[in-house]
C-alpha positions in Angstrom: 119.3 111.7 113.4 120.1 113.2 116.8 120.2 111.1 119.7 116.9 110.5 121.5 115.0 112.2 118.7 112.8 110.5 116.0 110.6 111.9 113.5 107.4 110.5 114.6 103.9 110.3 112.9 102.4 112.8 115.3 105.5 115.3 114.3 104.7 114.5 110.3 101.1 115.2 111.2 101.8 118.4 113.1 104.4 119.8 110.4 101.8 118.9 107.6 99.2 120.6 109.3 101.0 123.9 109.9 102.2 124.0 106.5 98.6 123.7 105.2 97.6 126.6 107.6 99.9 128.5 105.8 102.7 128.8 108.4 106.2 129.4 106.7 109.3 127.0 106.8 111.2 129.3 108.9 108.4 130.1 111.3 107.9 126.4 111.9 111.6 125.8 112.2 111.7 128.5 115.2 108.9 126.9 116.8 110.4 123.4 116.5 113.7 124.9 118.1 111.7 126.4 120.8 110.1 123.4 121.8 113.5 121.2 121.8 113.7 119.8 118.4 117.3 119.6 116.9 118.0 121.6 114.0 118.7 118.8 111.9 115.7 116.8 113.0 113.6 119.9 112.2 115.2 120.2 108.6 114.6 116.6 107.7 111.0 116.7 108.9 110.2 120.0 107.2 111.9 118.6 104.0 110.0 115.3 103.8 106.4 116.9 104.3 107.5 119.5 101.6 108.6 116.9 99.4 105.4 114.8 99.7 103.3 117.7 99.2 105.1 118.7 95.9 104.8 114.9 94.8 101.2 115.2 95.3 101.0 118.3 93.3 102.7 116.8 90.4 100.8 114.0 90.0 97.4 115.7 90.2 98.1 117.4 86.8 96.5 115.8 84.0 98.2 113.6 81.7 98.1 114.5 78.1 99.3 111.0 76.6 96.5 108.6 77.5 95.4 105.0 76.2 92.5 104.6 74.0 91.1 104.2 70.7 90.8 106.7 68.2 87.2 107.7 67.9 88.0 111.1 65.9 85.8 109.6 62.8 83.2 108.0 65.0 83.6 104.7 64.1 81.4 101.6 64.4 83.8 99.3 64.3 87.4 98.9 64.9 90.0 96.5 63.1 92.5 94.9 65.7 94.2 93.0 63.6 92.2 89.3 64.4 88.8 90.7 64.8 86.6 94.0 64.3 85.7 95.2 67.8 82.3 97.2 67.9 82.0 100.5 69.3 78.7 100.3 71.3 78.7 103.6 73.6 80.6 106.3 74.4 81.0 109.1 77.0 83.3 112.1 77.4 83.3 113.0 81.2 84.2 110.4 82.5 85.7 109.3 79.6 83.9 105.7 78.9 83.7 103.4 76.0 81.7 99.9 75.8 83.1 97.8 73.2 81.1 94.9 71.8 82.4 91.4 70.4 85.7 92.0 72.2 86.1 88.5 73.3 84.9 85.5 71.7 82.9 82.7 73.3 85.7 80.5 73.1 88.1 82.7 74.6 85.6 83.3 77.5 85.3 79.8 78.0 89.2 79.1 77.8 89.9 81.8 80.4 87.0 80.6 82.6 88.4 77.1 82.6 92.0 77.9 83.1 91.3 80.2 86.0 88.9 78.2 88.0 91.7 75.8 89.4 93.3 78.9 90.8 90.7 80.9 92.1 90.8 82.4 95.7 89.0 85.4 97.6 89.8 88.5 95.9 92.4 91.0 97.4 92.7 94.7 96.8 95.8 96.8 96.7 96.7 98.1 100.1 97.6 101.5 99.8 98.6 101.7 103.7 101.5 99.5 103.3 101.9 98.8 99.5 100.8 95.1 99.5 97.4 93.4 99.4 94.7 92.6 101.6 91.1 91.4 102.0 88.5 94.1 101.5 84.8 93.7 102.7 83.7 96.0 99.8 85.0 93.3 97.6 83.3 89.8 97.8 84.4 88.1 94.8 86.8 85.2 93.9 89.8 86.0 91.5 93.3 85.2 90.2 96.0 86.8 88.0 97.6 85.5 85.0 101.1 86.7 84.0 101.3 88.7 81.1 101.6 86.2 78.0 101.0 83.2 80.2 99.2 81.2 77.6 98.2 81.8 74.2 94.6 83.2 75.0 96.1 85.7 77.3 98.6 86.6 75.0 96.1 87.0 72.2 93.9 88.8 74.2 96.8 91.4 75.4 98.0 91.9 72.0 94.2 92.7 71.0 93.8 95.2 74.1 97.3 96.8 73.6 96.1 97.4 69.5 92.5 98.4 70.4 93.8 101.0 73.2 97.0 102.1 71.7 99.1 101.5 74.7 102.1 99.2 74.9 101.4 95.7 75.8 104.1 96.1 78.5 102.5 98.8 80.4 99.7 96.7 81.1 99.2 94.5 84.6 98.5 90.8 84.5 94.9 90.0 83.4 92.8 89.3 86.4 90.1 87.0 86.2 87.0 87.5 89.2 83.8 85.4 89.8 81.0 87.0 91.3 78.5 84.3 92.8 74.9 85.7 94.0 75.1 88.3 96.5 78.7 89.1 95.6 79.5 92.7 94.6 82.5 95.3 94.6 81.3 98.4 96.0 82.1 101.7 94.5 85.8 102.6 94.3 88.6 104.4 92.4 91.1 102.2 90.5 94.2 104.8 90.7 96.6 104.6 93.7 95.6 107.6 96.2 99.0 109.7 96.4 98.3 110.8 99.8 98.5 107.3 101.3 101.8 105.9 102.6 101.9 102.9 100.8 101.4 104.4 97.3 104.9 105.2 96.7 106.1 101.5 96.9 103.1 100.7 94.5 104.2 103.2 92.1 107.6 101.6 91.5 106.4 98.7 89.4 104.9 100.7 86.6 103.6 104.1 87.9 100.2 105.2 88.3 97.1 103.5 86.9 95.7 105.4 84.1 92.8 103.0 82.8 90.8 100.0 83.2 89.1 97.8 80.8 86.5 95.3 82.1 85.6 92.3 80.1 82.4 90.2 80.8 83.4 86.4 80.4 80.0 85.0 81.8 76.9 86.9 82.2 74.6 86.3 85.3 70.9 85.7 85.0 70.3 89.1 86.7 72.1 91.9 88.4 76.0 92.5 88.0 76.2 95.6 86.1 79.2 98.0 86.4 78.1 101.2 87.8 79.4 104.7 87.6 77.5 106.5 90.6 78.6 109.9 89.7 77.2 110.0 86.4 74.3 107.6 86.7 75.6 105.0 84.2 75.2 101.4 84.5 76.6 99.1 82.1 75.0 95.5 81.5 77.5 92.5 81.9 76.9 91.0 78.4 79.2 88.4 77.3 81.9 89.1 75.1 81.3 92.9 75.7 83.9 95.2 77.8 83.8 98.6 79.5 87.0 101.1 79.1 87.4 104.1 81.2 90.3 106.4 81.7 91.7 108.9 84.3 94.1 111.4 83.6 95.2 112.1 87.2 94.5 110.5 90.5 91.5 112.8 91.6 88.0 112.2 92.2 87.4 114.9 89.7 88.1 112.2 86.7 84.6 110.9 87.8 85.7 107.4 87.5 84.1 106.1 90.7 82.7 102.9 89.9 81.5 99.6 91.2 80.1 96.2 90.3 76.5 95.8 91.3 75.6 92.7 93.5 74.8 89.7 91.1 71.2 88.4 91.9 71.1 85.4 90.3 73.7 83.1 88.6 77.3 83.8 88.1 79.5 86.7 86.6 82.9 86.2 85.7 85.0 89.2 84.2 88.5 89.9 83.2 90.1 93.0 84.2 93.0 94.7 82.6 94.7 98.0 84.3 96.9 99.9 82.4 100.0 101.9 83.9 101.7 105.1 82.8 104.8 102.9 82.2 106.3 99.6 81.9 104.8 97.2 84.5 107.3 94.9 86.2 
């Protein structure tokens, strides 16, 4: 970088805006030179914005290889080795599948008991920085199990991998959440926004998220459904069932906006498994 000249956020925004408005790279380089910017600074700024724009365009292309069960024969049950999972409901756009008898009562109790000792206020991934932060839209308590941390977690992860035909290693650790009365998670997308500055850091661990599986470990007395506002769908949080949905690109066009409706009475416990496009490390 030339002495005394740094590529500021303001310069990046100006370059991006000019490119979006249709101005050519040569004309922008000439304008920056006329304004006193050194050629090497202008070249770096232009290359950076062009590369970012190309990267966003690339990830916006729909993926062809996606997790999910084979429903071509409209099965009522899917054999996953250690149990038969029910197919209760399906939707094509967005791709949503509700599974029954996915988690046994004993497994639900074991996961809750092991998680209870490690609960803390839930965080969300911070796409501005690539880290984690408290979010006022999410008012649950939660924790993460490492992949294969105990026998119940390992068994459930293998079941999910078989059911969804996606490598076990492509899954994040299992997250357990407790929603007390009044707790909720306002509608959001699970993919990482390609336009946020912290997203490249997040993607190094396993690429984009491509699917979500929410499993209900304890049903509340009232409220707490999983909602999909764009399509008017609400899935009741019945114990042992799970709702799976996938998103073939990080774009609102996938119609996977979803949320956890407020719990009105009792407690809701869920286990969430996020699937990445490659091995999660």
